[in-house]
C-alpha positions as CSV (number, residue, x, y, z in Angstrom):
1,M,0.1,0.1,-0.2
2,G,0.8,3.8,-0.4
3,A,1.9,6.1,2.4
4,P,0.9,5.2,6.2
5,V,-2.5,6.3,7.6
6,D,-3.4,6.3,11.3
7,P,-5.9,3.6,11.9
8,T,-9.4,4.5,13.2
9,P,-9.6,5.9,16.5
10,T,-11.9,3.9,18.6
11,P,-14.1,5.1,21.4
12,G,-11.5,4.2,24.1
13,Q,-9.1,6.4,22.3
14,G,-11.1,9.4,23.2
15,S,-13.0,9.6,19.9
16,R,-16.2,8.6,18.8
17,Q,-17.4,6.1,16.1
18,R,-19.6,7.6,13.8
19,G,-21.6,5.5,10.8
20,R,-19.8,2.5,8.9
21,G,-16.0,2.9,8.6
22,G,-15.4,0.9,5.7
23,V,-17.8,1.9,3.1
24,V,-15.3,2.7,-0.1
25,S,-13.6,-0.7,0.5
26,G,-16.5,-2.3,1.2
27,Y,-18.1,-1.7,-2.0
28,V,-14.9,-2.9,-3.8
29,F,-14.6,-5.9,-2.5
30,R,-18.3,-6.5,-3.5
31,L,-17.2,-5.8,-6.8
32,V,-14.6,-8.1,-6.5
33,R,-16.7,-10.9,-5.4
34,E,-19.0,-10.1,-8.2
35,H,-16.6,-10.1,-10.6
36,L,-15.6,-13.8,-9.0
37,G,-19.0,-15.3,-9.7
38,H,-19.7,-15.7,-6.0
39,T,-22.5,-15.2,-3.9
40,Q,-21.8,-13.8,-0.3
41,E,-22.7,-17.2,0.9
42,S,-20.3,-19.3,-1.3
43,L,-17.8,-16.4,-0.6
44,S,-18.3,-17.0,3.3
45,E,-17.5,-20.8,2.7
46,A,-14.1,-20.1,0.4
47,F,-12.9,-17.6,3.7
48,R,-14.0,-20.1,6.3
49,V,-16.0,-17.1,7.7
50,S,-19.9,-16.5,8.2
51,V,-22.1,-15.0,6.1
52,D,-22.9,-12.1,8.3
53,T,-19.3,-11.5,8.1
54,V,-18.9,-11.0,4.2
55,A,-21.8,-9.0,4.7
56,G,-20.5,-7.0,7.1
57,W,-17.3,-6.4,5.2
58,E,-19.6,-5.2,2.3
59,S,-21.8,-3.0,4.1
60,G,-18.6,-1.2,6.2
61,R,-20.7,-2.7,9.5
62,R,-17.7,-4.7,9.8
63,P,-14.9,-2.3,8.4
64,L,-12.1,-4.0,6.6
65,T,-9.9,-1.6,8.0
66,S,-10.3,-2.9,11.3
67,L,-9.0,-6.6,10.4
68,A,-6.2,-7.4,12.4
69,V,-2.8,-7.0,10.7
70,G,-2.1,-9.5,8.2
71,Q,-5.3,-10.7,7.9
72,M,-6.4,-8.5,4.7
73,P,-3.3,-9.3,2.6
74,A,-4.4,-12.6,3.1
75,H,-7.9,-12.0,2.1
76,R,-6.5,-10.7,-0.7
77,H,-4.1,-13.2,-1.8
78,R,-6.8,-15.6,-1.7
79,L,-9.0,-13.9,-3.9
80,M,-5.8,-13.3,-6.2
81,R,-5.9,-17.1,-6.3
82,M,-9.3,-17.4,-7.1
83,G,-8.7,-15.0,-10.3
84,A,-9.9,-11.5,-9.1
85,S,-9.0,-8.7,-11.7
86,T,-6.0,-7.1,-10.7
87,A,-7.1,-3.3,-11.4
88,L,-10.1,-4.5,-8.7
89,L,-7.4,-5.6,-6.0
90,L,-5.3,-2.3,-7.0
91,A,-8.6,-0.4,-6.5
92,L,-9.4,-2.2,-3.2
93,E,-5.7,-1.2,-1.7
94,K,-6.7,2.6,-2.4
95,A,-10.2,2.1,-0.9
96,L,-8.7,0.6,2.3
97,E,-6.5,3.7,2.5
98,A,-9.6,6.2,1.7
99,D,-11.4,4.7,4.4
100,L,-8.6,5.3,6.7
101,L,-8.6,8.9,5.6
102,L,-12.5,9.2,5.9
103,A,-12.6,7.6,9.3
104,H,-10.1,9.9,10.6
105,V,-11.7,13.0,9.4
106,L,-15.0,12.2,10.6
107,T,-14.1,10.3,14.0
108,D,-11.4,12.3,15.2
109,D,-12.2,15.8,17.2
110,G,-8.7,16.4,17.9
111,P,-6.1,19.0,16.4
112,T,-6.5,19.2,13.0
113,G,-2.7,19.3,12.1
114,D,-2.6,15.9,13.4
115,S,-4.6,15.2,9.5
116,P,-3.0,12.2,7.4
117,L,-4.0,14.8,4.8
118,G,-0.6,16.7,5.1
119,T,1.5,13.5,5.4
120,W,2.2,13.3,1.8
121,V,1.3,14.4,-1.7
122,L,-1.8,12.6,-2.7
123,Q,-2.1,11.1,-6.6
124,R,-5.2,10.5,-8.5
125,D,-5.7,7.2,-8.2
126,L,-6.3,7.7,-4.2
127,V,-8.2,10.7,-4.5
128,E,-10.7,9.4,-7.2
129,V,-11.6,6.6,-4.5
130,L,-11.3,9.1,-1.6
131,V,-14.1,11.6,-3.3
132,W,-15.9,8.9,-4.6
133,P,-18.5,8.8,-2.0
134,L,-18.7,12.6,-1.7
135,N,-19.4,13.2,-5.6
136,G,-20.8,9.8,-7.0
137,V,-18.6,9.2,-9.8
138,A,-16.8,6.2,-10.1
139,P,-13.0,6.1,-10.3
140,E,-11.8,5.5,-13.9
141,P,-10.6,2.0,-13.5
142,M,-13.6,1.2,-11.9
143,R,-16.3,2.6,-14.2
144,A,-16.3,-0.4,-16.3
145,H,-17.0,-3.0,-13.3
146,V,-19.7,-0.8,-11.9
147,A,-21.1,-0.4,-14.8
148,A,-21.0,-4.4,-15.5
149,G,-22.3,-5.0,-12.2
150,R,-24.5,-7.9,-11.1
151,P,-28.3,-7.3,-10.8
152,R,-29.4,-7.5,-7.0
153,R,-32.4,-8.0,-4.9
154,G,-33.6,-4.9,-3.3
155,P,-32.4,-1.5,-3.5
156,S,-28.9,-1.0,-4.3
157,T,-26.1,1.5,-5.4
158,D,-24.0,2.5,-7.8
159,G,-21.1,3.3,-5.6
160,P,-20.5,3.8,-2.0
161,T,-22.1,6.2,-0.1
162,L,-22.1,8.6,3.0
163,S,-25.2,9.5,5.1
164,A,-26.2,13.1,4.9
165,D,-25.0,13.8,8.1
166,D,-21.6,12.2,7.8
167,R,-21.2,14.1,4.5
168,R,-22.1,17.4,6.2
169,R,-19.4,16.5,9.0
170,F,-16.5,15.3,6.8
171,F,-16.9,18.9,5.0
172,Q,-17.0,20.8,8.3
173,R,-13.8,19.0,9.2
174,I,-12.1,19.7,6.1
175,R,-12.9,23.1,6.2
176,R,-12.0,23.6,9.8
177,T,-8.7,21.8,8.7
178,A,-8.0,24.3,6.2
179,D,-8.6,27.3,8.3
180,E,-6.5,26.1,11.4
181,A,-3.7,24.8,9.3
182,R,-0.6,26.8,10.5
183,S,2.1,28.5,8.3
184,G,4.3,25.2,8.1
185,E,1.6,23.1,7.6
186,F,1.0,24.4,3.9
187,L,0.2,20.9,2.2
188,L,-2.2,20.0,4.7
189,R,-4.2,23.2,4.0
190,R,-3.7,23.1,0.3
191,Q,-5.5,19.4,-0.1
192,A,-7.7,20.8,2.6
193,L,-9.0,23.2,0.4
194,Y,-8.7,21.1,-2.9
195,L,-11.0,18.4,-0.8
196,A,-13.6,21.2,-0.1
197,G,-14.0,21.9,-3.2
198,Y,-16.2,19.2,-3.8
199,D,-18.8,20.1,-1.4
200,D,-21.8,20.8,-3.2
201,A,-23.2,23.3,-0.2
202,P,-24.6,26.7,-1.5
203,D,-21.6,28.8,-0.1
204,T,-18.8,26.5,-0.9
205,A,-17.6,29.0,-3.9
206,A,-18.2,32.0,-1.8
207,W,-15.9,30.3,1.0
208,L,-13.5,29.4,-1.2
209,A,-13.2,32.5,-2.8
210,Q,-12.0,34.0,0.8
211,Q,-9.5,31.5,1.2
212,R,-8.4,32.2,-1.9
213,A,-7.4,36.1,-0.5
214,E,-5.0,34.7,1.8
215,R,-2.0,34.3,-1.1
216,P,1.2,32.6,0.3
217,Q,4.6,34.7,-0.8
218,D,7.3,32.3,-2.0
219,W,7.0,30.8,-5.4
220,L,6.9,27.3,-3.7
221,T,4.1,27.8,-2.1
222,R,2.4,29.9,-4.4
223,W,2.5,27.6,-7.6
224,P,0.5,24.5,-6.2
225,A,-1.8,26.7,-4.5
226,A,-2.4,28.6,-7.3
227,R,-3.3,25.2,-9.1
228,S,-5.4,23.9,-6.6
229,V,-7.7,27.0,-6.5
230,A,-7.5,27.1,-10.5
231,A,-8.3,23.3,-10.4
232,V,-11.4,23.3,-8.1
233,A,-12.7,26.5,-9.7
234,A,-12.4,24.4,-12.8
235,R,-14.3,21.6,-11.6
236,Q,-17.1,24.3,-10.8
237,G,-17.1,25.8,-14.1
238,D,-15.2,28.4,-13.8
239,R,-12.8,28.4,-16.9
240,D,-11.1,31.8,-16.7
241,R,-9.4,31.2,-13.3
242,M,-7.7,28.0,-14.7
243,R,-6.7,30.4,-18.0
244,H,-5.7,32.8,-15.4
245,F,-3.4,30.3,-14.3
246,I,-1.9,29.2,-17.3
247,S,-1.2,32.7,-18.4
248,T,0.4,34.1,-15.6
249,T,2.1,31.0,-13.6
250,L,2.9,28.9,-16.5
251,D,4.5,31.3,-18.8
252,E,8.0,30.6,-17.6
253,E,10.6,27.7,-17.9
254,A,9.8,26.9,-13.7
255,G,6.5,26.8,-14.0
256,E,6.3,24.9,-17.1
257,A,8.5,22.4,-15.6
258,A,6.5,22.4,-12.5
259,N,3.4,21.6,-14.4
260,L,4.5,18.7,-15.8
261,N,6.5,17.3,-13.2
262,Y,2.9,17.5,-11.0
263,W,1.5,15.6,-13.7
264,A,3.5,12.9,-13.9
265,Y,3.4,12.7,-10.1
266,W,-0.4,13.1,-10.0
267,L,-0.9,10.0,-13.0
268,G,1.6,8.1,-11.3
269,E,4.4,8.0,-13.5
270,S,6.8,9.4,-11.2
271,P,8.6,6.4,-9.2
272,H,8.5,7.5,-5.6
273,L,5.9,9.0,-3.2
274,Q,6.6,12.7,-2.3
275,L,5.9,14.2,1.5
276,S,6.0,17.6,0.3
277,D,5.6,19.7,-2.7
278,D,9.3,20.5,-3.0
279,F,9.6,18.3,-5.9
280,I,7.9,20.4,-8.2
281,A,11.1,22.9,-8.0
282,T,13.1,20.2,-9.0
283,P,15.1,22.2,-12.0
284,G,14.1,20.5,-15.6
285,L,12.3,17.6,-15.8
286,G,12.3,13.9,-14.1
287,T,13.1,10.7,-15.7
288,W,9.3,9.6,-16.2
289,H,8.7,8.9,-19.9
290,G,5.4,10.6,-20.5
291,H,3.4,8.1,-22.1
292,R,0.5,8.0,-19.1
293,V,0.5,11.6,-18.9
294,V,0.0,11.8,-22.8
295,Q,-2.9,9.1,-22.5
296,H,-4.7,11.0,-20.3
297,L,-4.5,14.3,-21.8
298,V,-6.1,13.0,-25.2
299,K,-8.3,11.7,-23.4
300,G,-9.2,15.3,-21.9
301,L,-9.3,16.8,-25.0
302,A,-13.3,17.5,-24.9
303,P,-14.8,20.8,-25.2
304,E,-17.3,20.3,-22.1
305,H,-14.2,19.2,-20.3
306,G,-13.3,22.0,-17.3
307,F,-9.7,21.2,-17.7
308,L,-10.0,21.6,-21.5
309,D,-7.3,24.9,-21.5
310,L,-4.8,23.1,-19.0
311,N,-4.9,19.6,-20.6
312,I,-4.2,21.7,-24.3
313,H,-1.5,24.1,-23.1
314,T,0.4,20.7,-20.9
315,L,-0.1,18.7,-24.0
316,W,1.5,21.2,-25.9
317,A,4.4,21.9,-23.5
318,L,4.7,17.8,-23.1
319,L,5.3,17.7,-26.8
320,A,7.7,19.9,-27.3
321,A,9.6,18.4,-24.2
322,R,8.8,15.1,-25.3
323,P,8.5,14.8,-29.3
324,T,8.9,11.0,-29.4
325,L,5.6,11.0,-28.0
326,L,4.1,11.8,-31.2
327,R,4.9,8.4,-32.2
328,S,3.0,6.5,-29.5
329,T,-1.1,5.2,-29.6
330,A,-2.1,8.2,-27.9
331,G,-0.4,10.4,-30.6
332,R,-1.9,8.8,-33.6
333,T,-5.4,9.5,-31.7
334,L,-4.5,12.8,-31.1
335,Q,-4.0,13.6,-34.6
336,D,-7.4,12.0,-35.7
337,R,-9.3,14.2,-32.7
338,L,-7.6,17.5,-33.5
339,P,-9.4,18.9,-36.9
340,V,-12.8,18.1,-35.0
341,L,-11.3,20.4,-32.0
342,L,-10.3,23.1,-34.2
343,D,-13.2,23.0,-36.3
344,G,-15.3,23.5,-33.1
345,T,-16.4,26.7,-31.1
346,G,-15.5,28.2,-27.7
347,L,-11.6,27.6,-27.7
348,S,-9.4,30.5,-26.2
349,P,-7.3,32.3,-28.5
350,R,-4.6,30.5,-26.8
351,A,-5.4,27.2,-26.8
352,R,-6.4,27.4,-30.3
353,R,-2.7,28.2,-31.2
354,E,-1.8,25.7,-29.0
355,L,-3.3,23.0,-31.1
356,E,-2.1,24.1,-34.4
357,G,1.3,23.8,-33.2
358,I,0.8,20.5,-32.0
359,R,-0.8,19.6,-35.8
360,Y,2.2,21.3,-37.4
361,A,4.8,19.1,-34.8
362,I,2.8,16.2,-36.1
363,R,3.4,17.1,-39.8
364,L,7.3,17.6,-38.9
365,A,7.1,14.7,-37.4
366,E,5.6,13.0,-40.5
367,A,8.0,14.6,-43.0
């Protein structure tokens, strides 16, 4: 698994249990079971546990995160031998991490500075699983499995869910975490602000606008803060803020390198977990190859995509730095999509220029 997360506090440790503590991993576990063609009864026989235990794991009533050390890896190995999908098993690992983070936010009333959200720089594969019960959007690797789920008796959901009370508590706690973060806890504050952007409460936009007014002074903290704020705004339909970020923050060599290195880390191409944002200030590009980044960016070239401008600019900068990527499968897909994008409306002048530059680079590569 990834970076360590503190176990869910128990009532004996001074915190209260609220709701179910394993809703994400429980739901993914159910998808694994269904993928294997098992019922709860048949899986309970294979695992030599009661049907109620399996049902408890899947509902979150008996969280998988509460199993004894070594028990969950043993279960995962058993599922592997039974033929479980590698993608689902990897998703189960991330779901366990997500449940621990959710449980910490929902149950710990102690100092917010102790939050594991400030321990390491989160990556996309974990963040998508973490916000799944908050926004109802299945992580990309899970969507086919969710859509292919077996019919179930009675009411069912298309993903893990939190109660209205737990959802409200989660965002209240996240806002408090951002508000109380001290000057040396910038990563904690930035990541709390990013997660707060998933709140659909009517006052979220105004609250975030107030937070944006507090600008860090040095480049290393200002850059990721500006990126996170622009990302939240884009997710809420405000493309102007993302365009402002591109024109003011990426129009320099250090900003371009930081953007590409952050994308590589966010998408898992960088080999190591980072404990702070310091890595984005490394001069030049890292040793990552870029195939995963270019593939993701090409998929995001949709007119309705809130991150369209950033995807186009990042793709333009990436292909300038790694021109051999034009010969990849994603590069060939890009060649087919460019005419459609350029014939459409709604592109900013800058995005149109950069797409034209990409098309010219493709022609040069073919010459």
